[in-house]
PAKE-96680 format. One record per atom (N, C-alpha, C, O, CB): residue number from 1; residue in one letter; x, y, z. Coordinates in steps of 0.2 Angstrom, whole numbers, plus 5000, padded with zeros to 4 digits. Glycine has a CB too. Layout:
NUM / a / X / Y / Z $
...
This chain:
1 / x / 5004 / 4994 / 5000 $
1 / x / 5000 / 5000 / 5000 $
1 / x / 5004 / 5006 / 5000 $
1 / x / 5009 / 5007 / 5004 $
1 / x / 4995 / 5000 / 5006 $
2 / x / 5003 / 5011 / 4996 $
2 / x / 5007 / 5017 / 4995 $
2 / x / 5004 / 5022 / 5001 $
2 / x / 4999 / 5022 / 5003 $
2 / x / 5006 / 5020 / 4988 $
3 / x / 5009 / 5026 / 5003 $
3 / x / 5007 / 5032 / 5007 $
3 / x / 5006 / 5038 / 5003 $
3 / x / 5009 / 5040 / 4999 $
3 / x / 5013 / 5033 / 5012 $
4 / x / 5000 / 5041 / 5005 $
4 / x / 4998 / 5047 / 5002 $
4 / x / 4998 / 5053 / 5007 $
4 / x / 4997 / 5051 / 5013 $
4 / x / 4991 / 5046 / 4998 $
5 / x / 4999 / 5059 / 5004 $
5 / x / 5000 / 5064 / 5009 $
5 / x / 4994 / 5070 / 5007 $
5 / x / 4993 / 5070 / 5001 $
5 / x / 5007 / 5068 / 5009 $
6 / x / 4992 / 5073 / 5012 $
6 / x / 4987 / 5078 / 5011 $
6 / x / 4989 / 5084 / 5015 $
6 / x / 4992 / 5084 / 5020 $
6 / x / 4980 / 5076 / 5014 $
7 / x / 4989 / 5090 / 5011 $
7 / x / 4991 / 5096 / 5014 $
7 / x / 4985 / 5101 / 5014 $
7 / x / 4981 / 5101 / 5009 $
7 / x / 4997 / 5100 / 5011 $
8 / x / 4983 / 5104 / 5020 $
8 / x / 4978 / 5109 / 5020 $
8 / x / 4980 / 5116 / 5022 $
8 / x / 4984 / 5117 / 5027 $
8 / x / 4972 / 5107 / 5025 $
9 / x / 4979 / 5121 / 5018 $
9 / x / 4981 / 5128 / 5019 $
9 / x / 4975 / 5132 / 5020 $
9 / x / 4970 / 5131 / 5016 $
9 / x / 4985 / 5130 / 5013 $
10 / x / 4975 / 5136 / 5025 $
10 / x / 4969 / 5141 / 5027 $
10 / x / 4972 / 5148 / 5027 $
10 / x / 4977 / 5149 / 5030 $
10 / x / 4966 / 5139 / 5033 $
11 / x / 4969 / 5153 / 5024 $
11 / x / 4971 / 5160 / 5025 $
11 / x / 4965 / 5164 / 5024 $
11 / x / 4960 / 5163 / 5021 $
11 / x / 4976 / 5161 / 5019 $
12 / x / 4966 / 5170 / 5027 $
12 / x / 4961 / 5176 / 5026 $
12 / x / 4963 / 5180 / 5020 $
12 / x / 4969 / 5182 / 5019 $
12 / x / 4960 / 5180 / 5032 $
13 / x / 4959 / 5180 / 5015 $
13 / x / 4960 / 5184 / 5008 $
13 / x / 4954 / 5187 / 5006 $
13 / x / 4949 / 5185 / 5006 $
13 / x / 4963 / 5179 / 5003 $
14 / x / 4955 / 5193 / 5003 $
14 / x / 4950 / 5197 / 4999 $
14 / x / 4944 / 5198 / 5004 $
14 / x / 4938 / 5197 / 5001 $
14 / x / 4948 / 5194 / 4993 $
15 / x / 4945 / 5199 / 5010 $
15 / x / 4939 / 5199 / 5015 $
15 / x / 4935 / 5193 / 5016 $
15 / x / 4930 / 5193 / 5019 $
15 / x / 4934 / 5204 / 5011 $
16 / x / 4938 / 5187 / 5014 $
16 / x / 4935 / 5181 / 5016 $
16 / x / 4940 / 5176 / 5018 $
16 / x / 4945 / 5178 / 5020 $
16 / x / 4931 / 5178 / 5010 $
17 / x / 4938 / 5169 / 5017 $
17 / x / 4943 / 5164 / 5019 $
17 / x / 4944 / 5159 / 5013 $
17 / x / 4939 / 5157 / 5010 $
17 / x / 4939 / 5160 / 5025 $
18 / x / 4950 / 5158 / 5012 $
18 / x / 4952 / 5153 / 5007 $
18 / x / 4955 / 5147 / 5010 $
18 / x / 4959 / 5147 / 5015 $
18 / x / 4957 / 5156 / 5002 $
19 / x / 4953 / 5141 / 5007 $
19 / x / 4955 / 5135 / 5010 $
19 / x / 4958 / 5131 / 5003 $
19 / x / 4954 / 5131 / 4998 $
19 / x / 4950 / 5131 / 5013 $
20 / x / 4963 / 5128 / 5004 $
20 / x / 4966 / 5124 / 4998 $
20 / x / 4968 / 5117 / 5001 $
20 / x / 4972 / 5117 / 5006 $
20 / x / 4972 / 5127 / 4995 $
21 / x / 4966 / 5112 / 4998 $
21 / x / 4967 / 5105 / 5000 $
21 / x / 4971 / 5101 / 4995 $
21 / x / 4968 / 5101 / 4989 $
21 / x / 4961 / 5101 / 5003 $
22 / x / 4977 / 5099 / 4996 $
22 / x / 4981 / 5096 / 4990 $
22 / x / 4983 / 5089 / 4993 $
22 / x / 4984 / 5087 / 4998 $
22 / x / 4987 / 5100 / 4989 $
23 / x / 4982 / 5084 / 4988 $
23 / x / 4985 / 5077 / 4989 $
23 / x / 4989 / 5075 / 4984 $
23 / x / 4989 / 5078 / 4978 $
23 / x / 4979 / 5072 / 4990 $
24 / x / 4993 / 5070 / 4985 $
24 / x / 4997 / 5067 / 4980 $
24 / x / 4995 / 5060 / 4978 $
24 / x / 4999 / 5055 / 4977 $
24 / x / 5005 / 5066 / 4982 $
25 / x / 4988 / 5059 / 4978 $
25 / x / 4985 / 5053 / 4976 $
25 / x / 4985 / 5051 / 4969 $
25 / x / 4989 / 5054 / 4965 $
25 / x / 4978 / 5053 / 4979 $
26 / x / 4980 / 5047 / 4967 $
26 / x / 4980 / 5044 / 4960 $
26 / x / 4977 / 5049 / 4955 $
26 / x / 4977 / 5049 / 4949 $
26 / x / 4976 / 5038 / 4960 $
27 / x / 4973 / 5054 / 4958 $
27 / x / 4970 / 5059 / 4954 $
27 / x / 4964 / 5056 / 4950 $
27 / x / 4962 / 5050 / 4951 $
27 / x / 4975 / 5062 / 4949 $
28 / x / 4961 / 5060 / 4945 $
28 / x / 4955 / 5057 / 4941 $
28 / x / 4955 / 5062 / 4935 $
28 / x / 4958 / 5067 / 4935 $
28 / x / 4949 / 5057 / 4945 $
29 / x / 4950 / 5060 / 4930 $
29 / x / 4949 / 5064 / 4924 $
29 / x / 4944 / 5069 / 4925 $
29 / x / 4939 / 5068 / 4929 $
29 / x / 4947 / 5059 / 4919 $
30 / x / 4944 / 5075 / 4922 $
30 / x / 4939 / 5080 / 4923 $
30 / x / 4932 / 5078 / 4922 $
30 / x / 4928 / 5081 / 4926 $
30 / x / 4941 / 5085 / 4918 $
31 / x / 4930 / 5074 / 4918 $
31 / x / 4923 / 5072 / 4918 $
31 / x / 4920 / 5070 / 4924 $
31 / x / 4914 / 5070 / 4926 $
31 / x / 4921 / 5067 / 4912 $
32 / x / 4924 / 5067 / 4928 $
32 / x / 4922 / 5064 / 4935 $
32 / x / 4921 / 5070 / 4940 $
32 / x / 4917 / 5069 / 4945 $
32 / x / 4928 / 5060 / 4938 $
33 / x / 4923 / 5076 / 4938 $
33 / x / 4921 / 5082 / 4942 $
33 / x / 4914 / 5084 / 4942 $
33 / x / 4911 / 5087 / 4947 $
33 / x / 4926 / 5088 / 4940 $
34 / x / 4911 / 5082 / 4937 $
34 / x / 4904 / 5085 / 4935 $
34 / x / 4899 / 5080 / 4939 $
34 / x / 4893 / 5083 / 4939 $
34 / x / 4903 / 5085 / 4928 $
35 / x / 4900 / 5074 / 4941 $
35 / x / 4895 / 5070 / 4944 $
35 / x / 4898 / 5067 / 4950 $
35 / x / 4904 / 5066 / 4951 $
35 / x / 4893 / 5065 / 4939 $
36 / x / 4893 / 5064 / 4954 $
36 / x / 4895 / 5061 / 4960 $
36 / x / 4892 / 5054 / 4960 $
36 / x / 4887 / 5052 / 4957 $
36 / x / 4892 / 5065 / 4966 $
37 / x / 4896 / 5049 / 4963 $
37 / x / 4893 / 5043 / 4964 $
37 / x / 4887 / 5042 / 4968 $
37 / x / 4886 / 5046 / 4972 $
37 / x / 4899 / 5038 / 4967 $
38 / x / 4882 / 5037 / 4966 $
38 / x / 4876 / 5037 / 4970 $
38 / x / 4877 / 5036 / 4977 $
38 / x / 4882 / 5033 / 4980 $
38 / x / 4872 / 5031 / 4967 $
39 / x / 4873 / 5040 / 4981 $
39 / x / 4874 / 5041 / 4988 $
39 / x / 4880 / 5045 / 4991 $
39 / x / 4881 / 5046 / 4997 $
39 / x / 4875 / 5034 / 4991 $
40 / x / 4883 / 5049 / 4986 $
40 / x / 4888 / 5053 / 4988 $
40 / x / 4887 / 5060 / 4986 $
40 / x / 4884 / 5061 / 4980 $
40 / x / 4895 / 5051 / 4986 $
41 / x / 4888 / 5065 / 4990 $
41 / x / 4887 / 5072 / 4987 $
41 / x / 4893 / 5075 / 4983 $
41 / x / 4892 / 5078 / 4978 $
41 / x / 4886 / 5077 / 4993 $
42 / x / 4899 / 5073 / 4985 $
42 / x / 4905 / 5074 / 4981 $
42 / x / 4907 / 5081 / 4979 $
42 / x / 4904 / 5086 / 4983 $
42 / x / 4904 / 5071 / 4974 $
43 / x / 4911 / 5082 / 4975 $
43 / x / 4914 / 5089 / 4973 $
43 / x / 4909 / 5094 / 4970 $
43 / x / 4910 / 5100 / 4971 $
43 / x / 4920 / 5088 / 4968 $
44 / x / 4904 / 5091 / 4966 $
44 / x / 4899 / 5095 / 4963 $
44 / x / 4895 / 5099 / 4969 $
44 / x / 4893 / 5105 / 4968 $
44 / x / 4894 / 5091 / 4959 $
45 / x / 4894 / 5096 / 4975 $
45 / x / 4890 / 5099 / 4980 $
45 / x / 4895 / 5104 / 4984 $
45 / x / 4892 / 5109 / 4986 $
45 / x / 4888 / 5093 / 4985 $
46 / x / 4901 / 5103 / 4984 $
46 / x / 4906 / 5107 / 4987 $
46 / x / 4905 / 5114 / 4983 $
46 / x / 4905 / 5119 / 4986 $
46 / x / 4913 / 5105 / 4988 $
47 / x / 4906 / 5113 / 4976 $
47 / x / 4906 / 5119 / 4972 $
47 / x / 4899 / 5123 / 4973 $
47 / x / 4899 / 5129 / 4974 $
47 / x / 4907 / 5117 / 4965 $
48 / x / 4893 / 5119 / 4973 $
48 / x / 4887 / 5122 / 4974 $
48 / x / 4886 / 5126 / 4980 $
48 / x / 4884 / 5132 / 4981 $
48 / x / 4881 / 5117 / 4973 $
49 / x / 4889 / 5123 / 4986 $
49 / x / 4888 / 5126 / 4992 $
49 / x / 4892 / 5132 / 4993 $
49 / x / 4890 / 5138 / 4996 $
49 / x / 4890 / 5121 / 4998 $
50 / x / 4898 / 5132 / 4990 $
50 / x / 4903 / 5138 / 4990 $
50 / x / 4900 / 5144 / 4986 $
50 / x / 4900 / 5149 / 4989 $
50 / x / 4910 / 5136 / 4987 $
51 / x / 4897 / 5142 / 4980 $
51 / x / 4893 / 5147 / 4976 $
51 / x / 4887 / 5150 / 4980 $
51 / x / 4886 / 5156 / 4980 $
51 / x / 4891 / 5145 / 4970 $
52 / x / 4883 / 5146 / 4983 $
52 / x / 4878 / 5148 / 4987 $
52 / x / 4880 / 5153 / 4993 $
52 / x / 4876 / 5157 / 4995 $
52 / x / 4874 / 5142 / 4990 $
53 / x / 4886 / 5152 / 4995 $
53 / x / 4888 / 5156 / 5001 $
53 / x / 4891 / 5163 / 4998 $
53 / x / 4893 / 5167 / 5002 $
53 / x / 4893 / 5153 / 5005 $
54 / x / 4891 / 5163 / 4991 $
54 / x / 4894 / 5169 / 4988 $
54 / x / 4902 / 5169 / 4987 $
54 / x / 4905 / 5174 / 4985 $
54 / x / 4893 / 5175 / 4993 $
55 / x / 4904 / 5163 / 4987 $
55 / x / 4911 / 5161 / 4985 $
55 / x / 4912 / 5157 / 4979 $
55 / x / 4908 / 5157 / 4974 $
55 / x / 4914 / 5158 / 4991 $
56 / x / 4917 / 5153 / 4979 $
56 / x / 4919 / 5149 / 4973 $
56 / x / 4923 / 5143 / 4975 $
56 / x / 4925 / 5143 / 4981 $
56 / x / 4923 / 5153 / 4968 $
57 / x / 4923 / 5138 / 4971 $
57 / x / 4927 / 5132 / 4972 $
57 / x / 4930 / 5130 / 4966 $
57 / x / 4926 / 5129 / 4960 $
57 / x / 4922 / 5126 / 4975 $
58 / x / 4936 / 5128 / 4966 $
58 / x / 4940 / 5125 / 4960 $
58 / x / 4943 / 5119 / 4962 $
58 / x / 4945 / 5118 / 4967 $
58 / x / 4945 / 5131 / 4958 $
59 / x / 4943 / 5114 / 4957 $
59 / x / 4946 / 5108 / 4957 $
59 / x / 4950 / 5106 / 4952 $
59 / x / 4949 / 5107 / 4946 $
59 / x / 4940 / 5102 / 4958 $
60 / x / 4957 / 5104 / 4953 $
60 / x / 4961 / 5103 / 4948 $
60 / x / 4964 / 5095 / 4949 $
60 / x / 4966 / 5094 / 4955 $
60 / x / 4967 / 5108 / 4948 $
61 / x / 4964 / 5091 / 4944 $
61 / x / 4966 / 5084 / 4945 $
61 / x / 4968 / 5081 / 4938 $
61 / x / 4964 / 5083 / 4933 $
61 / x / 4960 / 5080 / 4949 $
62 / x / 4972 / 5077 / 4938 $
62 / x / 4974 / 5073 / 4932 $
62 / x / 4976 / 5066 / 4935 $
62 / x / 4979 / 5065 / 4940 $
62 / x / 4980 / 5076 / 4929 $
63 / x / 4974 / 5061 / 4931 $
63 / x / 4976 / 5054 / 4933 $
63 / x / 4984 / 5054 / 4934 $
63 / x / 4988 / 5056 / 4930 $
63 / x / 4974 / 5049 / 4927 $
64 / x / 4985 / 5051 / 4940 $
64 / x / 4992 / 5050 / 4942 $
64 / x / 4995 / 5057 / 4945 $
64 / x / 5001 / 5057 / 4947 $
64 / x / 4996 / 5048 / 4937 $
65 / x / 4992 / 5062 / 4945 $
65 / x / 4994 / 5069 / 4947 $
65 / x / 4992 / 5072 / 4953 $
65 / x / 4993 / 5077 / 4955 $
65 / x / 4993 / 5074 / 4942 $
66 / x / 4988 / 5068 / 4957 $
66 / x / 4985 / 5071 / 4963 $
66 / x / 4979 / 5075 / 4962 $
66 / x / 4977 / 5076 / 4956 $
66 / x / 4990 / 5074 / 4967 $
67 / x / 4976 / 5078 / 4967 $
67 / x / 4971 / 5083 / 4967 $
67 / x / 4972 / 5089 / 4971 $
67 / x / 4974 / 5088 / 4977 $
67 / x / 4964 / 5079 / 4968 $
68 / x / 4969 / 5094 / 4969 $
68 / x / 4969 / 5101 / 4973 $
68 / x / 4962 / 5103 / 4973 $
68 / x / 4959 / 5104 / 4967 $
68 / x / 4974 / 5106 / 4970 $
69 / x / 4959 / 5104 / 4979 $
69 / x / 4953 / 5107 / 4979 $
69 / x / 4954 / 5114 / 4983 $
69 / x / 4957 / 5114 / 4988 $
69 / x / 4947 / 5103 / 4983 $
70 / x / 4951 / 5119 / 4980 $
70 / x / 4952 / 5126 / 4983 $
70 / x / 4946 / 5130 / 4983 $
70 / x / 4942 / 5129 / 4978 $
70 / x / 4958 / 5130 / 4978 $
71 / x / 4944 / 5133 / 4989 $
71 / x / 4938 / 5137 / 4989 $
71 / x / 4939 / 5143 / 4993 $
71 / x / 4943 / 5143 / 4997 $
71 / x / 4932 / 5133 / 4991 $
72 / x / 4935 / 5148 / 4992 $
72 / x / 4935 / 5154 / 4995 $
72 / x / 4927 / 5156 / 4997 $
72 / x / 4923 / 5155 / 4993 $
72 / x / 4938 / 5160 / 4991 $
73 / x / 4926 / 5158 / 5003 $
73 / x / 4920 / 5160 / 5005 $
73 / x / 4920 / 5166 / 5009 $
73 / x / 4925 / 5167 / 5013 $
73 / x / 4916 / 5154 / 5009 $
74 / x / 4915 / 5171 / 5008 $
74 / x / 4915 / 5177 / 5012 $
74 / x / 4913 / 5175 / 5020 $
74 / x / 4911 / 5170 / 5021 $
74 / x / 4910 / 5182 / 5009 $
75 / x / 4914 / 5180 / 5024 $
75 / x / 4912 / 5178 / 5031 $
75 / x / 4905 / 5177 / 5031 $
75 / x / 4901 / 5180 / 5028 $
75 / x / 4914 / 5184 / 5036 $
76 / x / 4903 / 5172 / 5035 $
76 / x / 4895 / 5170 / 5035 $
76 / x / 4892 / 5173 / 5041 $
76 / x / 4895 / 5176 / 5046 $
76 / x / 4895 / 5163 / 5035 $
77 / x / 4885 / 5172 / 5041 $
77 / x / 4881 / 5174 / 5047 $
77 / x / 4878 / 5167 / 5049 $
77 / x / 4872 / 5166 / 5048 $
77 / x / 4876 / 5179 / 5044 $
78 / x / 4882 / 5163 / 5053 $
78 / x / 4879 / 5157 / 5056 $
78 / x / 4875 / 5158 / 5062 $
78 / x / 4876 / 5163 / 5066 $
78 / x / 4885 / 5152 / 5057 $
79 / x / 4871 / 5154 / 5064 $
79 / x / 4867 / 5154 / 5070 $
79 / x / 4871 / 5151 / 5076 $
79 / x / 4875 / 5147 / 5074 $
79 / x / 4860 / 5151 / 5069 $
80 / x / 4869 / 5153 / 5082 $
80 / x / 4872 / 5151 / 5087 $
80 / x / 4872 / 5143 / 5088 $
80 / x / 4876 / 5140 / 5090 $
80 / x / 4870 / 5154 / 5094 $
81 / x / 4866 / 5140 / 5086 $
81 / x / 4865 / 5133 / 5086 $
81 / x / 4870 / 5129 / 5081 $
81 / x / 4873 / 5124 / 5083 $
81 / x / 4858 / 5131 / 5084 $
82 / x / 4872 / 5132 / 5075 $
82 / x / 4876 / 5129 / 5071 $
82 / x / 4883 / 5129 / 5074 $
82 / x / 4887 / 5124 / 5073 $
82 / x / 4876 / 5133 / 5064 $
83 / x / 4885 / 5134 / 5077 $
83 / x / 4892 / 5134 / 5080 $
83 / x / 4892 / 5131 / 5087 $
83 / x / 4898 / 5129 / 5089 $
83 / x / 4894 / 5142 / 5080 $
84 / x / 4887 / 5131 / 5090 $
84 / x / 4887 / 5128 / 5097 $
84 / x / 4889 / 5133 / 5102 $
84 / x / 4891 / 5131 / 5108 $
84 / x / 4891 / 5122 / 5097 $
85 / x / 4888 / 5139 / 5101 $
85 / x / 4890 / 5145 / 5106 $
85 / x / 4885 / 5150 / 5106 $
85 / x / 4881 / 5151 / 5101 $
85 / x / 4897 / 5148 / 5104 $
86 / x / 4885 / 5153 / 5112 $
86 / x / 4880 / 5159 / 5112 $
86 / x / 4882 / 5165 / 5109 $
86 / x / 4878 / 5169 / 5106 $
86 / x / 4878 / 5160 / 5120 $
87 / x / 4889 / 5167 / 5109 $
87 / x / 4891 / 5173 / 5106 $
87 / x / 4894 / 5171 / 5099 $
87 / x / 4896 / 5166 / 5097 $
87 / x / 4897 / 5176 / 5110 $
88 / x / 4893 / 5176 / 5095 $
88 / x / 4894 / 5175 / 5088 $
88 / x / 4900 / 5180 / 5086 $
88 / x / 4899 / 5186 / 5086 $
88 / x / 4888 / 5177 / 5083 $
89 / x / 4906 / 5178 / 5084 $
89 / x / 4911 / 5182 / 5081 $
89 / x / 4912 / 5180 / 5074 $
89 / x / 4909 / 5175 / 5072 $
89 / x / 4918 / 5181 / 5085 $
90 / x / 4915 / 5184 / 5070 $
90 / x / 4917 / 5183 / 5063 $
90 / x / 4920 / 5176 / 5062 $
90 / x / 4918 / 5173 / 5058 $
90 / x / 4921 / 5189 / 5060 $
91 / x / 4925 / 5175 / 5067 $
91 / x / 4928 / 5168 / 5066 $
91 / x / 4924 / 5162 / 5067 $
91 / x / 4924 / 5157 / 5063 $
91 / x / 4934 / 5168 / 5071 $
92 / x / 4919 / 5162 / 5072 $
92 / x / 4915 / 5157 / 5073 $
92 / x / 4910 / 5156 / 5067 $
92 / x / 4908 / 5151 / 5066 $
92 / x / 4911 / 5158 / 5080 $
93 / x / 4908 / 5162 / 5065 $
93 / x / 4903 / 5162 / 5059 $
93 / x / 4906 / 5158 / 5053 $
93 / x / 4903 / 5154 / 5049 $
93 / x / 4901 / 5169 / 5057 $
94 / x / 4913 / 5160 / 5052 $
94 / x / 4916 / 5157 / 5046 $
94 / x / 4917 / 5149 / 5047 $
94 / x / 4917 / 5146 / 5043 $
94 / x / 4923 / 5160 / 5046 $
95 / x / 4919 / 5147 / 5053 $
95 / x / 4920 / 5140 / 5055 $
95 / x / 4913 / 5136 / 5053 $
95 / x / 4914 / 5131 / 5050 $
95 / x / 4921 / 5139 / 5062 $
96 / x / 4908 / 5139 / 5055 $
96 / x / 4901 / 5136 / 5053 $
96 / x / 4900 / 5136 / 5045 $
96 / x / 4898 / 5131 / 5043 $
96 / x / 4895 / 5140 / 5056 $
97 / x / 4902 / 5141 / 5042 $
97 / x / 4902 / 5141 / 5034 $
97 / x / 4906 / 5136 / 5031 $
97 / x / 4904 / 5132 / 5027 $
97 / x / 4904 / 5148 / 5032 $
98 / x / 4912 / 5135 / 5034 $
98 / x / 4917 / 5130 / 5032 $
98 / x / 4914 / 5123 / 5033 $
98 / x / 4915 / 5118 / 5029 $
98 / x / 4924 / 5130 / 5035 $
99 / x / 4911 / 5122 / 5039 $
99 / x / 4908 / 5115 / 5040 $
99 / x / 4903 / 5113 / 5036 $
99 / x / 4902 / 5108 / 5034 $
99 / x / 4906 / 5115 / 5048 $
100 / x / 4899 / 5118 / 5034 $
100 / x / 4893 / 5117 / 5029 $
100 / x / 4896 / 5115 / 5022 $
100 / x / 4892 / 5112 / 5018 $
100 / x / 4889 / 5123 / 5028 $
101 / x / 4902 / 5117 / 5020 $
101 / x / 4905 / 5115 / 5014 $
101 / x / 4908 / 5108 / 5014 $
101 / x / 4908 / 5105 / 5009 $
101 / x / 4911 / 5120 / 5012 $
102 / x / 4909 / 5105 / 5020 $
102 / x / 4912 / 5099 / 5020 $
102 / x / 4907 / 5093 / 5019 $
102 / x / 4909 / 5087 / 5019 $
102 / x / 4915 / 5098 / 5027 $
């Protein structure tokens, strides 16, 4: 079994939050980006959720070349129930927005 590595980068950019996830796995072909396997939400759902939040999601992958998923979302307005806290800061709102994308 081969070892694969995953790197996750998080930064505040352009008034919102950018996340990039890279792996050195087997990758896949672009047509697979457009659909999800039965019972899975997949990458198409991540893109839809990011866009619904006012952001974007990009996926880059090639067979044998690993995969990079990158998304940006503006600060969100999460409810206290979503975050599990009574007080709402910009950071806790963003965490709830990122959880919704996962």
